[in-house]
C-alpha positions in Angstrom: 0.0 0.0 0.0 1.3 3.4 -0.9 1.9 6.0 1.8 -0.2 8.7 0.0 -2.7 8.9 -2.9 -2.7 11.6 -5.5 -5.9 12.1 -7.4 -6.2 14.0 -10.7 -9.3 14.3 -12.8 -8.9 15.2 -16.5 -11.4 16.5 -19.1 -9.9 17.5 -22.4 -6.6 18.6 -20.9 -4.2 17.4 -23.6 -2.4 20.8 -23.9 -0.9 20.6 -20.3 -1.6 17.0 -19.4 1.9 15.6 -19.9 3.4 18.6 -18.0 1.0 18.0 -15.1 1.6 14.3 -14.9 5.4 14.7 -15.2 5.3 17.2 -12.4 3.7 14.6 -10.1 5.8 11.7 -11.2 9.0 13.8 -10.8 8.6 14.5 -7.1 11.5 13.3 -4.8 8.9 11.5 -2.7 7.9 8.4 -4.7 5.8 6.2 -2.3 2.5 7.2 -3.8 -0.3 5.9 -6.0 -1.5 8.2 -8.7 -5.2 7.9 -9.6 -6.1 9.5 -12.9 -9.7 9.9 -13.8 -10.4 10.6 -17.5 -13.8 12.3 -17.4 -15.0 11.4 -20.9 -12.4 13.5 -22.7 -12.8 13.9 -26.5 -9.3 15.1 -27.3 -6.1 13.1 -27.1 -6.2 13.0 -23.3 -7.2 9.3 -23.1 -4.3 8.3 -25.3 -1.8 10.3 -23.2 -3.2 8.9 -20.0 -3.0 5.3 -21.3 0.7 5.8 -22.3 1.6 7.0 -18.8 -0.4 4.2 -17.2 1.5 1.6 -19.2 4.9 3.1 -18.2 4.4 3.6 -14.5 2.9 1.1 -12.1 1.9 3.7 -9.6 -0.8 5.0 -12.0 -4.3 3.7 -11.7 -6.4 4.9 -14.7 -10.1 5.2 -14.5 -12.1 6.1 -17.7 -15.6 7.5 -17.5 -17.5 6.6 -20.6 -18.9 10.1 -20.7 -18.3 13.4 -19.0 -19.7 13.2 -15.5 -18.4 16.5 -14.1 -15.7 17.2 -11.6 -17.7 16.3 -8.4 -18.7 12.9 -9.7 -15.2 12.2 -11.1 -13.5 13.1 -7.8 -16.0 11.0 -5.9 -15.3 8.0 -8.2 -11.6 8.5 -8.0 -11.7 8.6 -4.2 -13.1 5.1 -4.2 -9.7 3.9 -5.6 -7.5 5.7 -3.1 -6.0 3.5 -0.5 
């Protein structure tokens, strides 16, 4: 079990998504799980998120089939936090 959980919800964030994820993954503290919730994005966000999830075992990727909004996505993501 990871010491902390980091939760990020994404909706059509392809422009800054790699920068944001790299910022979290590049922290000196590394004992964390990183829950990423794709909230039904229609841009390249799902592809970017999948690429990161394949490369880093700390990432847990959740894909909403359609946009549910930030509150529902955060609530869903919290269910995965340990």
